[in-house]
C-alpha positions in Angstrom: 47.9 -40.1 -31.0 45.0 -41.3 -31.0 42.9 -43.1 -34.1 38.9 -41.7 -35.2 37.5 -43.8 -36.7 35.6 -41.2 -39.0 38.6 -39.5 -39.5 40.4 -43.0 -40.8 37.2 -43.7 -43.1 36.9 -40.1 -44.7 40.4 -40.9 -47.2 38.6 -44.2 -48.2 36.9 -43.9 -51.7 35.1 -46.5 -53.7 35.5 -44.3 -56.8 39.1 -43.0 -57.0 37.6 -39.6 -59.1 35.1 -38.9 -56.3 35.9 -38.7 -52.4 31.9 -38.3 -51.2 32.5 -36.3 -48.5 28.9 -35.2 -47.9 27.4 -38.8 -48.4 29.9 -40.1 -46.1 29.4 -37.1 -43.4 25.7 -38.2 -44.0 26.4 -41.2 -42.8 28.7 -40.9 -39.9 26.1 -38.4 -38.4 23.1 -41.2 -38.8 25.3 -43.8 -37.5 26.1 -41.5 -34.2 22.4 -40.9 -33.9 21.2 -44.3 -34.3 23.9 -45.8 -31.6 23.0 -42.8 -29.2 19.8 -42.4 -27.4 20.5 -39.3 -26.2 22.2 -38.0 -29.0 18.4 -38.6 -30.9 16.6 -36.9 -28.9 18.9 -33.9 -27.9 19.0 -32.9 -32.1 15.5 -33.7 -32.6 14.0 -31.9 -29.6 16.9 -29.1 -31.0 15.4 -29.1 -34.2 12.0 -28.7 -33.1 12.4 -26.3 -30.5 10.9 -28.2 -27.5 12.3 -30.6 -24.6 14.4 -33.1 -24.7 12.0 -35.6 -22.7 8.8 -34.4 -25.2 10.3 -36.7 -28.0 10.5 -40.1 -29.0 12.6 -41.4 -31.9 13.9 -45.3 -31.9 17.1 -46.2 -34.2 15.2 -47.5 -37.1 13.1 -43.8 -37.5 16.9 -42.7 -39.2 16.8 -43.2 -42.7 19.4 -42.3 -45.4 17.6 -44.1 -48.0 14.3 -43.3 -48.1 12.5 -40.9 -51.0 10.0 -39.0 -50.3 6.4 -39.4 -52.3 6.0 -38.0 -55.4 4.0 -34.8 -55.9 2.1 -32.6 -58.7 3.3 -34.5 -62.2 5.6 -36.6 -60.5 4.2 -40.0 -59.8 5.8 -42.9 -57.4 8.6 -42.0 -55.7 10.1 -38.2 -55.3 13.3 -36.6 -54.4 15.7 -38.4 -52.1 16.3 -36.1 -49.3 19.9 -36.7 -47.5 18.4 -37.9 -43.9 14.9 -38.3 -42.9 14.3 -38.9 -39.2 10.6 -39.3 -37.7 9.6 -39.9 -34.0 6.7 -39.3 -31.4 6.1 -36.5 -29.4 4.8 -36.4 -25.6 1.9 -34.6 -27.1 0.6 -37.7 -29.1 1.8 -36.3 -32.5 3.7 -37.3 -35.0 7.3 -35.8 -36.4 9.7 -35.8 -39.3 12.8 -34.2 -40.1 13.7 -34.2 -43.4 17.7 -33.3 -43.4 19.5 -31.8 -46.7 23.5 -31.8 -45.8 25.9 -29.4 -47.6 29.4 -29.9 -47.1 31.4 -28.5 -50.0 28.6 -28.0 -52.5 26.1 -25.3 -52.9 22.6 -24.6 -51.6 19.8 -25.6 -54.2 16.7 -23.8 -53.1 14.4 -25.8 -55.9 15.7 -28.7 -53.8 14.3 -27.7 -50.8 11.0 -26.4 -52.0 10.8 -29.7 -53.2 11.2 -31.6 -50.6 8.6 -28.7 -48.4 6.0 -29.5 -50.9 6.9 -33.6 -51.2 7.1 -34.0 -47.1 4.0 -32.2 -46.0 2.4 -35.8 -45.6 5.2 -37.6 -43.6 3.7 -36.7 -40.0 1.7 -34.0 -38.4 5.0 -31.8 -37.9 7.2 -31.9 -41.0 10.3 -29.7 -40.6 13.0 -29.7 -43.9 16.5 -28.7 -42.4 19.2 -27.4 -43.8 22.6 -27.9 -42.7 25.8 -26.6 -43.5 29.3 -25.3 -42.9 28.8 -21.5 -44.1 27.0 -18.8 -42.2 25.8 -17.0 -45.7 23.8 -20.1 -46.7 21.3 -18.2 -45.0 21.4 -15.5 -47.5 20.6 -17.2 -50.3 16.7 -16.9 -50.2 15.5 -20.1 -48.8 11.8 -21.1 -48.8 10.4 -19.8 -45.4 9.5 -24.0 -44.4 13.4 -24.5 -43.8 15.0 -24.4 -40.7 19.1 -23.3 -41.0 21.5 -25.1 -38.9 25.1 -25.1 -38.9 27.1 -28.0 -38.5 28.5 -26.3 -35.9 24.8 -26.3 -34.3 25.5 -30.7 -34.6 28.6 -30.2 -32.7 27.0 -28.0 -29.7 24.1 -30.1 -29.5 25.9 -33.5 -29.2 28.8 -31.9 -27.0 26.4 -30.0 -24.6 24.3 -32.8 -22.4 24.7 -35.7 -24.6 26.3 -38.9 -22.9 29.8 -38.9 -24.7 29.9 -42.6 -25.9 33.3 -43.2 -27.4 31.4 -42.7 -31.2 30.0 -39.4 -29.7 33.0 -37.9 -28.6 35.0 -39.5 -31.9 32.5 -37.7 -34.1 32.3 -34.3 -32.0 36.4 -34.1 -32.4 35.8 -35.2 -36.4 33.9 -32.2 -36.5 36.2 -30.1 -35.2 39.3 -31.3 -37.3 37.1 -30.8 -40.0 36.4 -26.9 -39.7 32.8 -28.0 -39.1 32.6 -27.0 -35.1 31.8 -23.8 -33.1 35.2 -21.7 -34.4 36.7 -19.2 -32.6 39.0 -16.4 -35.0 42.8 -17.3 -35.0 44.5 -15.1 -32.7 48.0 -13.5 -33.9 49.7 -14.7 -30.8 48.1 -18.3 -31.7 49.7 -17.6 -35.1 53.2 -17.0 -33.9 53.0 -20.1 -31.4 51.5 -22.0 -34.6 53.7 -25.4 -33.9 52.3 -25.9 -30.2 48.7 -24.9 -31.3 46.8 -27.2 -33.0 43.6 -25.0 -33.1 45.2 -23.3 -36.0 45.3 -25.7 -38.8 41.9 -26.5 -37.5 40.9 -22.9 -38.1 42.8 -22.9 -41.8 40.7 -25.8 -42.6 37.8 -23.8 -42.0 38.5 -21.2 -43.9 39.6 -23.4 -47.2 36.2 -24.4 -46.5 34.8 -20.7 -46.8 37.1 -20.4 -49.9 36.0 -23.1 -51.6 32.7 -22.1 -51.6 33.9 -18.8 -53.1 33.4 -17.5 -57.0 36.8 -17.5 -58.7 35.8 -16.2 -61.7 38.8 -13.5 -61.6 41.0 -16.4 -62.9 41.5 -17.8 -66.3 38.6 -20.3 -66.9 40.6 -23.6 -66.6 41.6 -22.7 -63.3 38.1 -21.8 -61.4 36.5 -25.0 -63.0 38.7 -27.3 -61.6 39.3 -26.0 -57.9 39.7 -28.8 -54.7 40.4 -28.5 -51.3 44.0 -29.8 -50.0 43.6 -30.6 -46.3 46.2 -31.8 -43.7 49.2 -32.2 -44.0 49.4 -32.6 -48.0 52.9 -31.1 -49.0 52.4 -29.3 -45.4 50.1 -27.0 -46.9 45.9 -26.5 -46.4 44.1 -24.7 -49.0 42.2 -24.4 -52.4 44.6 -26.5 -55.4 43.5 -25.9 -59.4 44.4 -28.1 -61.6 43.0 -28.4 -65.0 45.3 -30.0 -66.7 47.2 -32.1 -63.7 50.3 -30.2 -62.8 50.8 -28.4 -66.5 50.5 -25.7 -64.5 48.5 -25.9 -61.2 47.7 -23.1 -59.0 47.1 -23.4 -55.4 45.8 -20.7 -53.0 45.8 -21.3 -48.9 48.8 -21.2 -45.9 51.8 -22.4 -46.0 51.9 -24.5 -42.5 55.3 -25.8 -42.2 58.3 -23.4 -41.5 61.3 -25.1 -42.3 62.5 -25.1 -45.8 63.7 -29.0 -45.6 60.2 -30.2 -45.2 58.5 -27.3 -47.7 59.5 -25.1 -50.5 60.3 -21.5 -48.2 60.3 -20.6 -44.7 58.0 -18.4 -43.3 58.5 -14.7 -44.7 58.2 -13.4 -41.1 58.8 -14.8 -37.4 54.8 -14.2 -36.8 53.7 -17.2 -38.0 52.2 -19.2 -40.9 51.8 -17.4 -44.4 48.9 -17.0 -46.6 50.2 -17.8 -50.2 49.5 -18.5 -53.4 51.6 -20.7 -55.4 52.0 -22.0 -59.5 53.6 -25.2 -60.2 54.5 -27.1 -62.6 56.9 -29.9 -63.5 60.1 -29.5 -62.4 61.9 -29.8 -66.0 59.9 -27.0 -67.2 60.0 -23.3 -67.4 57.2 -21.1 -68.3 58.4 -19.5 -71.8 58.8 -15.8 -71.8 58.9 -12.8 -69.5 55.0 -12.7 -68.9 55.8 -14.4 -65.2 58.6 -12.4 -63.9 57.0 -8.8 -65.4 53.7 -9.5 -63.5 55.5 -10.6 -60.6 57.8 -7.7 -60.7 54.2 -5.2 -60.6 52.5 -7.0 -58.2 56.1 -6.7 -56.0 55.6 -2.9 -57.0 52.0 -2.3 -56.4 52.0 -4.2 -53.0 55.8 -4.1 -51.7 54.7 -6.1 -48.6 54.7 -8.9 -49.9 57.6 -11.4 -50.6 57.5 -13.1 -53.6 59.4 -15.9 -55.4 60.1 -16.0 -59.1 61.4 -19.5 -61.0 64.8 -17.0 -61.6 64.5 -15.8 -57.7 67.7 -17.6 -56.4 65.9 -18.0 -53.3 63.8 -20.4 -55.2 66.4 -23.0 -56.7 66.8 -25.9 -55.0 64.1 -25.7 -52.0 61.1 -26.5 -54.4 61.7 -27.8 -57.7 58.3 -27.5 -58.6 57.6 -24.1 -58.1 57.2 -21.2 -60.5 55.9 -18.6 -58.7 55.1 -18.3 -55.2 53.5 -14.8 -52.9 53.7 -14.9 -49.4 52.2 -12.5 -46.6 52.0 -13.1 -42.9 48.2 -14.4 -42.0 48.9 -12.5 -39.2 49.0 -9.1 -41.0 45.7 -10.5 -43.3 43.5 -11.5 -40.4 44.5 -9.3 -37.4 41.3 -7.3 -35.9 38.9 -9.4 -37.7 36.5 -11.3 -34.9 35.0 -14.1 -36.6 36.3 -16.8 -38.5 33.9 -16.3 -41.7 35.8 -12.3 -41.3 38.9 -13.6 -41.6 38.5 -15.9 -44.8 36.8 -12.9 -46.4 39.5 -11.2 -45.7 42.1 -13.6 -47.3 39.8 -14.3 -49.8 39.6 -10.4 -51.0 43.6 -10.2 -50.4 44.4 -13.8 -52.7 41.8 -11.8 -55.2 44.5 -8.7 -56.0 47.0 -10.5 -56.1 45.4 -12.5 -58.7 44.0 -10.2 -60.3 47.6 -8.4 -61.2 48.9 -11.7 -62.1 46.1 -12.7 -64.3 44.9 -8.9 -65.7 45.3 -9.7 -69.8 46.3 -12.4 -71.4 49.7 -12.4 -71.0 50.4 -15.4 -68.8 47.9 -17.2 -70.6 49.8 -16.9 -73.7 52.9 -18.0 -71.8 50.9 -21.0 -70.7 50.3 -22.0 -74.8 53.7 -21.1 -75.4 54.6 -23.9 -73.5 52.4 -26.4 -73.5 51.1 -26.0 -76.9 49.8 -29.2 -77.0 47.5 -28.7 -74.2 46.9 -25.7 -72.7 43.9 -23.2 -74.2 42.1 -19.9 -73.2 
């Protein structure tokens, strides 16, 4: 297996309660630009819309610690963007590109407006650029002065026409693994051949990033306010985890990766490949009190008979994954088939999960069962 310095370092956090993913992404991108002259020129030229030969950028012209000047009622230092890249044009003018980078967090249009206002005097040409993994962020009402870019645009610029040094190639690979590269929709054939297709996992990661940015207001408040992404082979799953009270209980929405019961909690429900799943977990020695869980699971099964549903009372579930109290499965191929982009596939996966959750969390029966099971902890 080829080691990748960016993939290795992203798992490190100086603070155990925070991963600082966006800060890491910013510093990694800045490092690549500082160490590769062709990458610096290519990126600046692409944002400015000029030929690469028309820009000059030096390594010291890339700054991730620089604040903008104050403006209006502010005095002294103004807001601090993620990165400022400055340089000169062949025409003799100067330019500054003020960067705001998003990965999991949402876009703040007021913040971008302040960048536009405070950065106006940095150079003769000033651009504010927003880089995000989500195409739909374009619709949030961006100021007219802000240039919208995707991380897949960064991936494209570095991949096409840039000298592929080892560091540039590793960053390109890192963007791909994290679902931040140009994405092609998953095909039914790829899903059926999952064990041989690494790109399926990359696609699931990209869909997970999209799911993380969705509204989950149809869940109980405690769940919807505690979401985080689970990437890679953590428990052989990729998806979004909602864990408000440290496993008492937690909800998981995403993809089951491993088809072997000896490795995971259930085999795929179909030979067509991995499942889209919704799981409710709690400590092995806990049984959720009352009949609400089984009653609601039965209702969901009667309304959507194409689903495979396992409950804590189901014999198929016992002995395979003792944490699991409920598991709802549907082949990913059946969910995403016919949708021609990863964004569409993420949207339809979210719609499917929302349908399941709205049945399971209809009314307060299941929440009352949680209160009965964990009277010292769970609250509405």
